[in-house]
PyMOL Python script that loads the backbone (N, CA, C, O; Angstrom):
from pymol import cmd

cmd.read_pdbstr("""\
ATOM      1  N   MET A   1      88.932 166.648 136.253  1.00  0.00           N
ATOM      2  CA  MET A   1      90.244 166.386 136.821  1.00  0.00           C
ATOM      3  C   MET A   1      90.911 165.198 136.134  1.00  0.00           C
ATOM      4  O   MET A   1      92.103 165.243 135.831  1.00  0.00           O
ATOM      5  N   ASP A   2      90.148 164.139 135.888  1.00  0.00           N
ATOM      6  CA  ASP A   2      90.718 162.961 135.249  1.00  0.00           C
ATOM      7  C   ASP A   2      91.195 163.265 133.835  1.00  0.00           C
ATOM      8  O   ASP A   2      92.216 162.740 133.392  1.00  0.00           O
ATOM      9  N   GLU A   3      90.451 164.117 133.128  1.00  0.00           N
ATOM     10  CA  GLU A   3      90.850 164.479 131.766  1.00  0.00           C
ATOM     11  C   GLU A   3      92.171 165.245 131.776  1.00  0.00           C
ATOM     12  O   GLU A   3      93.038 165.007 130.936  1.00  0.00           O
ATOM     13  N   ASN A   4      92.318 166.161 132.729  1.00  0.00           N
ATOM     14  CA  ASN A   4      93.573 166.907 132.850  1.00  0.00           C
ATOM     15  C   ASN A   4      94.734 165.986 133.199  1.00  0.00           C
ATOM     16  O   ASN A   4      95.835 166.129 132.668  1.00  0.00           O
ATOM     17  N   TYR A   5      94.479 165.043 134.093  1.00  0.00           N
ATOM     18  CA  TYR A   5      95.513 164.085 134.477  1.00  0.00           C
ATOM     19  C   TYR A   5      95.937 163.241 133.275  1.00  0.00           C
ATOM     20  O   TYR A   5      97.129 163.044 133.039  1.00  0.00           O
ATOM     21  N   GLU A   6      94.967 162.748 132.526  1.00  0.00           N
ATOM     22  CA  GLU A   6      95.273 161.926 131.356  1.00  0.00           C
ATOM     23  C   GLU A   6      96.044 162.724 130.307  1.00  0.00           C
ATOM     24  O   GLU A   6      96.980 162.208 129.695  1.00  0.00           O
ATOM     25  N   ARG A   7      95.656 163.968 130.100  1.00  0.00           N
ATOM     26  CA  ARG A   7      96.359 164.822 129.144  1.00  0.00           C
ATOM     27  C   ARG A   7      97.803 165.065 129.596  1.00  0.00           C
ATOM     28  O   ARG A   7      98.727 165.000 128.785  1.00  0.00           O
ATOM     29  N   ALA A   8      97.994 165.342 130.886  1.00  0.00           N
ATOM     30  CA  ALA A   8      99.337 165.559 131.416  1.00  0.00           C
ATOM     31  C   ALA A   8     100.167 164.282 131.329  1.00  0.00           C
ATOM     32  O   ALA A   8     101.351 164.328 130.995  1.00  0.00           O
ATOM     33  N   LYS A   9      99.557 163.160 131.625  1.00  0.00           N
ATOM     34  CA  LYS A   9     100.252 161.877 131.547  1.00  0.00           C
ATOM     35  C   LYS A   9     100.679 161.579 130.107  1.00  0.00           C
ATOM     36  O   LYS A   9     101.793 161.113 129.869  1.00  0.00           O
ATOM     37  N   ARG A  10      99.792 161.848 129.154  1.00  0.00           N
ATOM     38  CA  ARG A  10     100.112 161.647 127.741  1.00  0.00           C
ATOM     39  C   ARG A  10     101.263 162.553 127.320  1.00  0.00           C
ATOM     40  O   ARG A  10     102.144 162.138 126.567  1.00  0.00           O
ATOM     41  N   ARG A  11     101.254 163.786 127.806  1.00  0.00           N
ATOM     42  CA  ARG A  11     102.309 164.752 127.483  1.00  0.00           C
ATOM     43  C   ARG A  11     103.657 164.284 128.023  1.00  0.00           C
ATOM     44  O   ARG A  11     104.673 164.377 127.333  1.00  0.00           O
ATOM     45  N   VAL A  12     103.665 163.781 129.258  1.00  0.00           N
ATOM     46  CA  VAL A  12     104.897 163.269 129.859  1.00  0.00           C
ATOM     47  C   VAL A  12     105.413 162.070 129.058  1.00  0.00           C
ATOM     48  O   VAL A  12     106.619 161.937 128.849  1.00  0.00           O
ATOM     49  N   GLN A  13     104.517 161.209 128.616  1.00  0.00           N
ATOM     50  CA  GLN A  13     104.928 160.057 127.807  1.00  0.00           C
ATOM     51  C   GLN A  13     105.534 160.499 126.478  1.00  0.00           C
ATOM     52  O   GLN A  13     106.501 159.903 126.004  1.00  0.00           O
ATOM     53  N   GLN A  14     104.968 161.540 125.881  1.00  0.00           N
ATOM     54  CA  GLN A  14     105.516 162.067 124.628  1.00  0.00           C
ATOM     55  C   GLN A  14     106.915 162.629 124.847  1.00  0.00           C
ATOM     56  O   GLN A  14     107.824 162.368 124.058  1.00  0.00           O
ATOM     57  N   LEU A  15     107.086 163.399 125.914  1.00  0.00           N
ATOM     58  CA  LEU A  15     108.409 163.963 126.229  1.00  0.00           C
ATOM     59  C   LEU A  15     109.418 162.859 126.516  1.00  0.00           C
ATOM     60  O   LEU A  15     110.555 162.905 126.047  1.00  0.00           O
ATOM     61  N   LYS A  16     108.993 161.874 127.287  1.00  0.00           N
ATOM     62  CA  LYS A  16     109.871 160.760 127.617  1.00  0.00           C
ATOM     63  C   LYS A  16     110.291 160.026 126.345  1.00  0.00           C
ATOM     64  O   LYS A  16     111.463 159.684 126.186  1.00  0.00           O
ATOM     65  N   GLY A  17     109.349 159.785 125.448  1.00  0.00           N
ATOM     66  CA  GLY A  17     109.660 159.118 124.187  1.00  0.00           C
ATOM     67  C   GLY A  17     110.665 159.901 123.361  1.00  0.00           C
ATOM     68  O   GLY A  17     111.578 159.322 122.772  1.00  0.00           O
ATOM     69  N   PHE A  18     110.499 161.222 123.315  1.00  0.00           N
ATOM     70  CA  PHE A  18     111.441 162.039 122.565  1.00  0.00           C
ATOM     71  C   PHE A  18     112.831 161.989 123.175  1.00  0.00           C
ATOM     72  O   PHE A  18     113.817 161.837 122.454  1.00  0.00           O
ATOM     73  N   TYR A  19     112.923 162.116 124.507  1.00  0.00           N
ATOM     74  CA  TYR A  19     114.234 162.108 125.148  1.00  0.00           C
ATOM     75  C   TYR A  19     114.928 160.752 125.013  1.00  0.00           C
ATOM     76  O   TYR A  19     116.151 160.693 124.885  1.00  0.00           O
ATOM     77  N   ILE A  20     114.162 159.671 125.041  1.00  0.00           N
ATOM     78  CA  ILE A  20     114.745 158.355 124.799  1.00  0.00           C
ATOM     79  C   ILE A  20     115.266 158.283 123.360  1.00  0.00           C
ATOM     80  O   ILE A  20     116.372 157.796 123.124  1.00  0.00           O
ATOM     81  N   HIS A  21     114.477 158.762 122.405  1.00  0.00           N
ATOM     82  CA  HIS A  21     114.880 158.784 121.002  1.00  0.00           C
ATOM     83  C   HIS A  21     116.166 159.588 120.836  1.00  0.00           C
ATOM     84  O   HIS A  21     117.085 159.145 120.148  1.00  0.00           O
ATOM     85  N   LEU A  22     116.240 160.763 121.459  1.00  0.00           N
ATOM     86  CA  LEU A  22     117.427 161.613 121.383  1.00  0.00           C
ATOM     87  C   LEU A  22     118.654 160.924 121.983  1.00  0.00           C
ATOM     88  O   LEU A  22     119.742 160.982 121.410  1.00  0.00           O
ATOM     89  N   THR A  23     118.480 160.278 123.127  1.00  0.00           N
ATOM     90  CA  THR A  23     119.587 159.580 123.784  1.00  0.00           C
ATOM     91  C   THR A  23     120.113 158.443 122.914  1.00  0.00           C
ATOM     92  O   THR A  23     121.324 158.296 122.749  1.00  0.00           O
ATOM     93  N   VAL A  24     119.214 157.644 122.360  1.00  0.00           N
ATOM     94  CA  VAL A  24     119.624 156.544 121.482  1.00  0.00           C
ATOM     95  C   VAL A  24     120.312 157.094 120.245  1.00  0.00           C
ATOM     96  O   VAL A  24     121.314 156.539 119.795  1.00  0.00           O
ATOM     97  N   PHE A  25     119.785 158.178 119.689  1.00  0.00           N
ATOM     98  CA  PHE A  25     120.390 158.829 118.526  1.00  0.00           C
ATOM     99  C   PHE A  25     121.843 159.206 118.810  1.00  0.00           C
ATOM    100  O   PHE A  25     122.730 158.917 118.007  1.00  0.00           O
ATOM    101  N   ILE A  26     122.081 159.839 119.932  1.00  0.00           N
ATOM    102  CA  ILE A  26     123.434 160.288 120.285  1.00  0.00           C
ATOM    103  C   ILE A  26     124.364 159.096 120.501  1.00  0.00           C
ATOM    104  O   ILE A  26     125.470 159.072 119.960  1.00  0.00           O
ATOM    105  N   ILE A  27     123.933 158.117 121.277  1.00  0.00           N
ATOM    106  CA  ILE A  27     124.778 156.962 121.581  1.00  0.00           C
ATOM    107  C   ILE A  27     125.123 156.183 120.312  1.00  0.00           C
ATOM    108  O   ILE A  27     126.288 155.860 120.081  1.00  0.00           O
ATOM    109  N   ILE A  28     124.130 155.884 119.502  1.00  0.00           N
ATOM    110  CA  ILE A  28     124.358 155.101 118.283  1.00  0.00           C
ATOM    111  C   ILE A  28     125.247 155.865 117.306  1.00  0.00           C
ATOM    112  O   ILE A  28     126.127 155.275 116.679  1.00  0.00           O
ATOM    113  N   ASN A  29     125.024 157.170 117.172  1.00  0.00           N
ATOM    114  CA  ASN A  29     125.837 157.935 116.234  1.00  0.00           C
ATOM    115  C   ASN A  29     127.279 158.086 116.700  1.00  0.00           C
ATOM    116  O   ASN A  29     128.184 158.136 115.867  1.00  0.00           O
ATOM    117  N   ILE A  30     127.515 158.159 117.986  1.00  0.00           N
ATOM    118  CA  ILE A  30     128.893 158.147 118.493  1.00  0.00           C
ATOM    119  C   ILE A  30     129.537 156.812 118.159  1.00  0.00           C
ATOM    120  O   ILE A  30     130.680 156.765 117.703  1.00  0.00           O
ATOM    121  N   PHE A  31     128.805 155.725 118.385  1.00  0.00           N
ATOM    122  CA  PHE A  31     129.306 154.397 118.055  1.00  0.00           C
ATOM    123  C   PHE A  31     129.599 154.277 116.556  1.00  0.00           C
ATOM    124  O   PHE A  31     130.644 153.755 116.169  1.00  0.00           O
ATOM    125  N   LEU A  32     128.686 154.754 115.722  1.00  0.00           N
ATOM    126  CA  LEU A  32     128.899 154.690 114.269  1.00  0.00           C
ATOM    127  C   LEU A  32     130.097 155.534 113.840  1.00  0.00           C
ATOM    128  O   LEU A  32     130.847 155.145 112.945  1.00  0.00           O
ATOM    129  N   PHE A  33     130.274 156.678 114.473  1.00  0.00           N
ATOM    130  CA  PHE A  33     131.441 157.508 114.178  1.00  0.00           C
ATOM    131  C   PHE A  33     132.732 156.753 114.475  1.00  0.00           C
ATOM    132  O   PHE A  33     133.662 156.761 113.668  1.00  0.00           O
ATOM    133  N   ILE A  34     132.784 156.109 115.622  1.00  0.00           N
ATOM    134  CA  ILE A  34     133.982 155.357 116.014  1.00  0.00           C
ATOM    135  C   ILE A  34     134.234 154.215 115.032  1.00  0.00           C
ATOM    136  O   ILE A  34     135.363 154.016 114.583  1.00  0.00           O
ATOM    137  N   VAL A  35     133.184 153.467 114.699  1.00  0.00           N
ATOM    138  CA  VAL A  35     133.332 152.368 113.738  1.00  0.00           C
ATOM    139  C   VAL A  35     133.799 152.912 112.393  1.00  0.00           C
ATOM    140  O   VAL A  35     134.707 152.356 111.776  1.00  0.00           O
ATOM    141  N   ASN A  36     133.181 153.995 111.942  1.00  0.00           N
ATOM    142  CA  ASN A  36     133.560 154.609 110.665  1.00  0.00           C
ATOM    143  C   ASN A  36     135.018 155.066 110.691  1.00  0.00           C
ATOM    144  O   ASN A  36     135.759 154.833 109.735  1.00  0.00           O
ATOM    145  N   PHE A  37     135.424 155.704 111.762  1.00  0.00           N
ATOM    146  CA  PHE A  37     136.796 156.211 111.882  1.00  0.00           C
ATOM    147  C   PHE A  37     137.817 155.075 111.866  1.00  0.00           C
ATOM    148  O   PHE A  37     138.887 155.203 111.272  1.00  0.00           O
ATOM    149  N   LEU A  38     137.480 153.959 112.525  1.00  0.00           N
ATOM    150  CA  LEU A  38     138.417 152.840 112.612  1.00  0.00           C
ATOM    151  C   LEU A  38     138.464 151.988 111.346  1.00  0.00           C
ATOM    152  O   LEU A  38     139.488 151.371 111.053  1.00  0.00           O
ATOM    153  N   THR A  39     137.371 151.951 110.600  1.00  0.00           N
ATOM    154  CA  THR A  39     137.322 151.067 109.434  1.00  0.00           C
ATOM    155  C   THR A  39     137.595 151.788 108.118  1.00  0.00           C
ATOM    156  O   THR A  39     138.438 151.346 107.337  1.00  0.00           O
ATOM    157  N   THR A  40     136.904 152.875 107.867  1.00  0.00           N
ATOM    158  CA  THR A  40     137.076 153.609 106.599  1.00  0.00           C
ATOM    159  C   THR A  40     137.141 155.104 106.878  1.00  0.00           C
ATOM    160  O   THR A  40     136.171 155.821 106.629  1.00  0.00           O
ATOM    161  N   PRO A  41     138.265 155.581 107.388  1.00  0.00           N
ATOM    162  CA  PRO A  41     138.354 156.995 107.765  1.00  0.00           C
ATOM    163  C   PRO A  41     138.263 157.960 106.581  1.00  0.00           C
ATOM    164  O   PRO A  41     137.992 159.142 106.789  1.00  0.00           O
ATOM    165  N   GLY A  42     138.477 157.502 105.364  1.00  0.00           N
ATOM    166  CA  GLY A  42     138.410 158.396 104.210  1.00  0.00           C
ATOM    167  C   GLY A  42     136.997 158.600 103.693  1.00  0.00           C
ATOM    168  O   GLY A  42     136.741 159.546 102.948  1.00  0.00           O
ATOM    169  N   LEU A  43     136.073 157.723 104.079  1.00  0.00           N
ATOM    170  CA  LEU A  43     134.682 157.789 103.622  1.00  0.00           C
ATOM    171  C   LEU A  43     133.781 157.951 104.844  1.00  0.00           C
ATOM    172  O   LEU A  43     133.655 157.027 105.647  1.00  0.00           O
ATOM    173  N   TRP A  44     133.168 159.094 104.984  1.00  0.00           N
ATOM    174  CA  TRP A  44     132.367 159.384 106.180  1.00  0.00           C
ATOM    175  C   TRP A  44     130.908 158.994 105.971  1.00  0.00           C
ATOM    176  O   TRP A  44     130.028 159.852 105.901  1.00  0.00           O
ATOM    177  N   TRP A  45     130.660 157.679 105.872  1.00  0.00           N
ATOM    178  CA  TRP A  45     129.318 157.172 105.625  1.00  0.00           C
ATOM    179  C   TRP A  45     128.374 157.378 106.806  1.00  0.00           C
ATOM    180  O   TRP A  45     127.159 157.443 106.616  1.00  0.00           O
ATOM    181  N   PHE A  46     128.910 157.484 108.023  1.00  0.00           N
ATOM    182  CA  PHE A  46     128.043 157.654 109.193  1.00  0.00           C
ATOM    183  C   PHE A  46     127.241 158.960 109.111  1.00  0.00           C
ATOM    184  O   PHE A  46     126.189 159.085 109.739  1.00  0.00           O
ATOM    185  N   LEU A  47     127.742 159.932 108.335  1.00  0.00           N
ATOM    186  CA  LEU A  47     127.037 161.208 108.207  1.00  0.00           C
ATOM    187  C   LEU A  47     125.682 161.043 107.527  1.00  0.00           C
ATOM    188  O   LEU A  47     124.740 161.771 107.842  1.00  0.00           O
ATOM    189  N   PHE A  48     125.573 160.091 106.595  1.00  0.00           N
ATOM    190  CA  PHE A  48     124.292 159.850 105.942  1.00  0.00           C
ATOM    191  C   PHE A  48     123.265 159.318 106.933  1.00  0.00           C
ATOM    192  O   PHE A  48     122.110 159.742 106.939  1.00  0.00           O
ATOM    193  N   VAL A  49     123.707 158.380 107.772  1.00  0.00           N
ATOM    194  CA  VAL A  49     122.819 157.839 108.810  1.00  0.00           C
ATOM    195  C   VAL A  49     122.396 158.951 109.759  1.00  0.00           C
ATOM    196  O   VAL A  49     121.219 159.089 110.092  1.00  0.00           O
ATOM    197  N   THR A  50     123.384 159.747 110.191  1.00  0.00           N
ATOM    198  CA  THR A  50     123.111 160.842 111.120  1.00  0.00           C
ATOM    199  C   THR A  50     122.151 161.859 110.507  1.00  0.00           C
ATOM    200  O   THR A  50     121.237 162.335 111.180  1.00  0.00           O
ATOM    201  N   LEU A  51     122.353 162.187 109.250  1.00  0.00           N
ATOM    202  CA  LEU A  51     121.498 163.172 108.584  1.00  0.00           C
ATOM    203  C   LEU A  51     120.049 162.696 108.499  1.00  0.00           C
ATOM    204  O   LEU A  51     119.132 163.404 108.916  1.00  0.00           O
ATOM    205  N   PHE A  52     119.849 161.500 107.958  1.00  0.00           N
ATOM    206  CA  PHE A  52     118.471 161.041 107.759  1.00  0.00           C
ATOM    207  C   PHE A  52     117.774 160.702 109.073  1.00  0.00           C
ATOM    208  O   PHE A  52     116.583 160.971 109.230  1.00  0.00           O
ATOM    209  N   TRP A  53     118.499 160.120 110.003  1.00  0.00           N
ATOM    210  CA  TRP A  53     117.921 159.854 111.315  1.00  0.00           C
ATOM    211  C   TRP A  53     117.653 161.181 112.021  1.00  0.00           C
ATOM    212  O   TRP A  53     116.651 161.325 112.722  1.00  0.00           O
ATOM    213  N   GLY A  54     118.546 162.143 111.836  1.00  0.00           N
ATOM    214  CA  GLY A  54     118.355 163.464 112.426  1.00  0.00           C
ATOM    215  C   GLY A  54     117.107 164.155 111.907  1.00  0.00           C
ATOM    216  O   GLY A  54     116.426 164.855 112.656  1.00  0.00           O
ATOM    217  N   ILE A  55     116.802 163.963 110.632  1.00  0.00           N
ATOM    218  CA  ILE A  55     115.569 164.527 110.069  1.00  0.00           C
ATOM    219  C   ILE A  55     114.359 163.898 110.760  1.00  0.00           C
ATOM    220  O   ILE A  55     113.405 164.591 111.114  1.00  0.00           O
ATOM    221  N   GLY A  56     114.410 162.590 110.944  1.00  0.00           N
ATOM    222  CA  GLY A  56     113.330 161.917 111.673  1.00  0.00           C
ATOM    223  C   GLY A  56     113.209 162.411 113.094  1.00  0.00           C
ATOM    224  O   GLY A  56     112.104 162.613 113.598  1.00  0.00           O
ATOM    225  N   LEU A  57     114.344 162.606 113.743  1.00  0.00           N
ATOM    226  CA  LEU A  57     114.356 163.120 115.118  1.00  0.00           C
ATOM    227  C   LEU A  57     113.799 164.543 115.165  1.00  0.00           C
ATOM    228  O   LEU A  57     113.086 164.901 116.102  1.00  0.00           O
ATOM    229  N   LEU A  58     114.120 165.344 114.165  1.00  0.00           N
ATOM    230  CA  LEU A  58     113.591 166.703 114.085  1.00  0.00           C
ATOM    231  C   LEU A  58     112.061 166.690 114.015  1.00  0.00           C
ATOM    232  O   LEU A  58     111.399 167.435 114.736  1.00  0.00           O
ATOM    233  N   PHE A  59     111.508 165.848 113.153  1.00  0.00           N
ATOM    234  CA  PHE A  59     110.055 165.758 113.056  1.00  0.00           C
ATOM    235  C   PHE A  59     109.428 165.232 114.343  1.00  0.00           C
ATOM    236  O   PHE A  59     108.354 165.679 114.746  1.00  0.00           O
ATOM    237  N   HIS A  60     110.098 164.289 114.981  1.00  0.00           N
ATOM    238  CA  HIS A  60     109.614 163.795 116.269  1.00  0.00           C
ATOM    239  C   HIS A  60     109.576 164.935 117.283  1.00  0.00           C
ATOM    240  O   HIS A  60     108.596 165.100 118.009  1.00  0.00           O
ATOM    241  N   GLY A  61     110.655 165.720 117.326  1.00  0.00           N
ATOM    242  CA  GLY A  61     110.704 166.861 118.242  1.00  0.00           C
ATOM    243  C   GLY A  61     109.636 167.897 117.936  1.00  0.00           C
ATOM    244  O   GLY A  61     109.014 168.445 118.846  1.00  0.00           O
ATOM    245  N   LEU A  62     109.427 168.164 116.662  1.00  0.00           N
ATOM    246  CA  LEU A  62     108.382 169.127 116.292  1.00  0.00           C
ATOM    247  C   LEU A  62     107.007 168.644 116.723  1.00  0.00           C
ATOM    248  O   LEU A  62     106.183 169.433 117.186  1.00  0.00           O
ATOM    249  N   SER A  63     106.762 167.356 116.571  1.00  0.00           N
ATOM    250  CA  SER A  63     105.451 166.837 116.964  1.00  0.00           C
ATOM    251  C   SER A  63     105.256 166.898 118.474  1.00  0.00           C
ATOM    252  O   SER A  63     104.131 167.051 118.948  1.00  0.00           O
ATOM    253  N   VAL A  64     106.342 166.780 119.231  1.00  0.00           N
ATOM    254  CA  VAL A  64     106.236 166.816 120.698  1.00  0.00           C
ATOM    255  C   VAL A  64     106.184 168.239 121.222  1.00  0.00           C
ATOM    256  O   VAL A  64     105.389 168.538 122.112  1.00  0.00           O
ATOM    257  N   PHE A  65     107.026 169.129 120.683  1.00  0.00           N
ATOM    258  CA  PHE A  65     107.155 170.458 121.257  1.00  0.00           C
ATOM    259  C   PHE A  65     106.262 171.519 120.618  1.00  0.00           C
ATOM    260  O   PHE A  65     106.121 172.610 121.171  1.00  0.00           O
ATOM    261  N   SER A  66     105.664 171.229 119.476  1.00  0.00           N
ATOM    262  CA  SER A  66     104.702 172.187 118.915  1.00  0.00           C
ATOM    263  C   SER A  66     103.321 171.746 119.390  1.00  0.00           C
ATOM    264  O   SER A  66     102.616 171.004 118.706  1.00  0.00           O
ATOM    265  N   ARG A  67     102.967 172.207 120.540  1.00  0.00           N
ATOM    266  CA  ARG A  67     101.771 171.739 121.259  1.00  0.00           C
ATOM    267  C   ARG A  67     100.475 171.970 120.498  1.00  0.00           C
ATOM    268  O   ARG A  67      99.565 171.145 120.579  1.00  0.00           O
ATOM    269  N   ARG A  68     100.369 173.046 119.776  1.00  0.00           N
ATOM    270  CA  ARG A  68      99.112 173.334 119.103  1.00  0.00           C
ATOM    271  C   ARG A  68      99.249 173.149 117.601  1.00  0.00           C
ATOM    272  O   ARG A  68      98.514 173.752 116.819  1.00  0.00           O
ATOM    273  N   GLY A  69     100.187 172.319 117.212  1.00  0.00           N
ATOM    274  CA  GLY A  69     100.439 172.091 115.802  1.00  0.00           C
ATOM    275  C   GLY A  69      99.332 171.293 115.131  1.00  0.00           C
ATOM    276  O   GLY A  69      98.452 170.732 115.784  1.00  0.00           O
ATOM    277  N   MET A  70      99.403 171.262 113.834  1.00  0.00           N
ATOM    278  CA  MET A  70      98.439 170.528 113.036  1.00  0.00           C
ATOM    279  C   MET A  70      98.539 169.039 113.361  1.00  0.00           C
ATOM    280  O   MET A  70      99.638 168.494 113.464  1.00  0.00           O
ATOM    281  N   PHE A  71      97.420 168.401 113.518  1.00  0.00           N
ATOM    282  CA  PHE A  71      97.299 166.966 113.765  1.00  0.00           C
ATOM    283  C   PHE A  71      97.813 166.525 115.129  1.00  0.00           C
ATOM    284  O   PHE A  71      98.067 165.337 115.328  1.00  0.00           O
ATOM    285  N   SER A  72      97.973 167.443 116.068  1.00  0.00           N
ATOM    286  CA  SER A  72      98.352 167.065 117.424  1.00  0.00           C
ATOM    287  C   SER A  72      97.110 166.540 118.145  1.00  0.00           C
ATOM    288  O   SER A  72      95.997 166.648 117.632  1.00  0.00           O
ATOM    289  N   LYS A  73      97.301 165.988 119.304  1.00  0.00           N
ATOM    290  CA  LYS A  73      96.176 165.467 120.089  1.00  0.00           C
ATOM    291  C   LYS A  73      95.230 166.604 120.463  1.00  0.00           C
ATOM    292  O   LYS A  73      94.012 166.430 120.454  1.00  0.00           O
ATOM    293  N   GLU A  74      95.791 167.768 120.793  1.00  0.00           N
ATOM    294  CA  GLU A  74      94.938 168.901 121.136  1.00  0.00           C
ATOM    295  C   GLU A  74      94.105 169.328 119.931  1.00  0.00           C
ATOM    296  O   GLU A  74      92.936 169.682 120.080  1.00  0.00           O
ATOM    297  N   TRP A  75      94.696 169.295 118.747  1.00  0.00           N
ATOM    298  CA  TRP A  75      93.974 169.636 117.522  1.00  0.00           C
ATOM    299  C   TRP A  75      92.837 168.650 117.312  1.00  0.00           C
ATOM    300  O   TRP A  75      91.723 169.045 116.970  1.00  0.00           O
ATOM    301  N   GLU A  76      93.117 167.356 117.518  1.00  0.00           N
ATOM    302  CA  GLU A  76      92.075 166.333 117.376  1.00  0.00           C
ATOM    303  C   GLU A  76      90.931 166.600 118.351  1.00  0.00           C
ATOM    304  O   GLU A  76      89.760 166.554 117.973  1.00  0.00           O
ATOM    305  N   ASP A  77      91.281 166.880 119.614  1.00  0.00           N
ATOM    306  CA  ASP A  77      90.247 167.140 120.622  1.00  0.00           C
ATOM    307  C   ASP A  77      89.389 168.351 120.253  1.00  0.00           C
ATOM    308  O   ASP A  77      88.167 168.319 120.404  1.00  0.00           O
ATOM    309  N   ARG A  78      90.035 169.423 119.766  1.00  0.00           N
ATOM    310  CA  ARG A  78      89.273 170.615 119.362  1.00  0.00           C
ATOM    311  C   ARG A  78      88.328 170.294 118.216  1.00  0.00           C
ATOM    312  O   ARG A  78      87.175 170.726 118.226  1.00  0.00           O
ATOM    313  N   LYS A  79      88.799 169.545 117.232  1.00  0.00           N
ATOM    314  CA  LYS A  79      87.965 169.204 116.081  1.00  0.00           C
ATOM    315  C   LYS A  79      86.794 168.320 116.494  1.00  0.00           C
ATOM    316  O   LYS A  79      85.678 168.509 116.009  1.00  0.00           O
ATOM    317  N   ILE A  80      87.029 167.370 117.371  1.00  0.00           N
ATOM    318  CA  ILE A  80      85.949 166.501 117.846  1.00  0.00           C
ATOM    319  C   ILE A  80      84.884 167.331 118.543  1.00  0.00           C
ATOM    320  O   ILE A  80      83.692 167.159 118.288  1.00  0.00           O
ATOM    321  N   LYS A  81      85.313 168.232 119.425  1.00  0.00           N
ATOM    322  CA  LYS A  81      84.357 169.093 120.123  1.00  0.00           C
ATOM    323  C   LYS A  81      83.606 169.989 119.138  1.00  0.00           C
ATOM    324  O   LYS A  81      82.405 170.216 119.280  1.00  0.00           O
ATOM    325  N   GLU A  82      84.336 170.497 118.132  1.00  0.00           N
ATOM    326  CA  GLU A  82      83.710 171.359 117.117  1.00  0.00           C
ATOM    327  C   GLU A  82      82.608 170.596 116.364  1.00  0.00           C
ATOM    328  O   GLU A  82      81.506 171.113 116.181  1.00  0.00           O
ATOM    329  N   TYR A  83      82.908 169.383 115.937  1.00  0.00           N
ATOM    330  CA  TYR A  83      81.908 168.604 115.204  1.00  0.00           C
ATOM    331  C   TYR A  83      80.743 168.163 116.101  1.00  0.00           C
ATOM    332  O   TYR A  83      79.607 168.052 115.639  1.00  0.00           O
ATOM    333  N   MET A  84      81.031 167.917 117.373  1.00  0.00           N
ATOM    334  CA  MET A  84      79.961 167.550 118.306  1.00  0.00           C
ATOM    335  C   MET A  84      79.021 168.739 118.498  1.00  0.00           C
ATOM    336  O   MET A  84      77.807 168.557 118.588  1.00  0.00           O
ATOM    337  N   GLU A  85      79.572 169.957 118.561  1.00  0.00           N
ATOM    338  CA  GLU A  85      78.745 171.146 118.695  1.00  0.00           C
ATOM    339  C   GLU A  85      77.874 171.365 117.467  1.00  0.00           C
ATOM    340  O   GLU A  85      76.716 171.767 117.584  1.00  0.00           O
ATOM    341  N   LYS A  86      78.429 171.101 116.293  1.00  0.00           N
ATOM    342  CA  LYS A  86      77.665 171.253 115.043  1.00  0.00           C
ATOM    343  C   LYS A  86      76.527 170.248 114.992  1.00  0.00           C
ATOM    344  O   LYS A  86      75.450 170.559 114.483  1.00  0.00           O
ATOM    345  N   GLU A  87      76.749 169.042 115.514  1.00  0.00           N
ATOM    346  CA  GLU A  87      75.713 168.017 115.497  1.00  0.00           C
ATOM    347  C   GLU A  87      74.545 168.378 116.432  1.00  0.00           C
ATOM    348  O   GLU A  87      73.406 167.981 116.188  1.00  0.00           O
ATOM    349  N   LYS A  88      74.833 169.123 117.487  1.00  0.00           N
ATOM    350  CA  LYS A  88      73.792 169.527 118.423  1.00  0.00           C
ATOM    351  C   LYS A  88      72.823 170.514 117.803  1.00  0.00           C
ATOM    352  O   LYS A  88      71.654 170.561 118.185  1.00  0.00           O
ATOM    353  N   GLU A  89      73.298 171.305 116.848  1.00  0.00           N
ATOM    354  CA  GLU A  89      72.476 172.358 116.243  1.00  0.00           C
ATOM    355  C   GLU A  89      71.484 171.824 115.272  1.00  0.00           C
ATOM    356  O   GLU A  89      70.722 172.591 114.683  1.00  0.00           O
TER     357      GLU A  89
END
""", "prot")
cmd.dss("prot")
cmd.show_as("cartoon", "prot")
cmd.util.cbc("prot")
cmd.orient("prot")
């Protein structure tokens, strides 16, 4: 039971971290858009920030929402159990 609770708690923390990241991304990029529009409307430099930060956000989302993905916590747990079983033999 404790292991399930800890796993669920870790999952909630991952989701919370992603949603905080997404919220900050949206707020900051709206602010950057406004600053860009007011200062240099002919040069849309905020798009570079949005693009590269968005790529980071995409990878963050993939790591959170692809539950059985490579190098996830579940993958680590499976590998540890696999190697422990091999050591028993």
